N, C-alpha and C positions, 0 to 999 in steps of 0.2 A: 589827884591825877599826876602821874609822873611827868617830869619835864621832857624826858626822852623816851621814845618807845623802845621795846626790846630789840627791834631791828636796828635802830640807830646805835644802840650799845654794841651790838654784834659788829656792825660796820666800823665803828670806832676802834674796837679791839682788833679787827682784821687789818685795818689801816695801820695801826700802831705796830702790829706784828710784821707787816710787810716792810714798813720803813726800817724797823730794827734789823730785819734780815738783810735788807739791801745794804745798810751801813756795815754790817758785819762782813758781808761778802766783798764789798768794795775795799774794806780795810785789808783784805787778803790778796789784793791784786798788785802789790808792789813787790818787785823782784830785785835781787841784787844786780846791779848794773854790770854788763859785760861789754868791754871795749871792742871797737871795730877791729883791733889787731887780732882778736880771737875768733874771727869769722870762720877760719878753717875748722876750728873745733865745733862751732855752732852749726855749720853746714853738715859736718859729719854726724852730729847728734840728730839733726833734723832728718837726714836721710835714713838713719837707723829707725827713728820713730815712724816715719811715713812709709818705709818699706818700698813696695812696688809702685805706690802712688806718688813717689817723690819726683819732683821736676828735675831737670838736668842740673849738673853742678854749677854751670855758668849762671843760670837763672837764680839758683839759691844764693850764690855768692853776691850777685847784684842786689838781691833783696836784703841780704844781711848787711851790706855796706850802707844801704839806704835807711835801715832801721835805726831806732834809738837804742841807747844802752839798755834801757828798761825792757824794750821789746826783745832784744837779744837775750836778756836774762830770763824772760818768759819762755823763750824757746828752749833754753838750757834746762829749765825747771819742768818742762812738759814731758810726760811719759806716755801719753796717748794722743792719737790723731786729733781727737776733739779738743783737747787742751791746747795743742799746737795751733789749731785753727783759730783759737781765740786770741792769739798773741799779736796778730797784725791785722 
């Protein structure tokens, strides 16, 4: 009689796959740092990506100054609204 059932093997394989996928995705979340001095460029890019959904300039600038260098780098790397939403 086998030590583990077929369901246990499938669950173990699924768990291993999920952990591996998580580690691979988390490894891709580091962005080149962007300093606070470049907030004008960051805000301009965010407005371009967000289009008509973009908050006013003053709000975006305040958010940019409050963000970390990595978060600003994430914004600069974003090309879609969904990616931008994951940055902060």
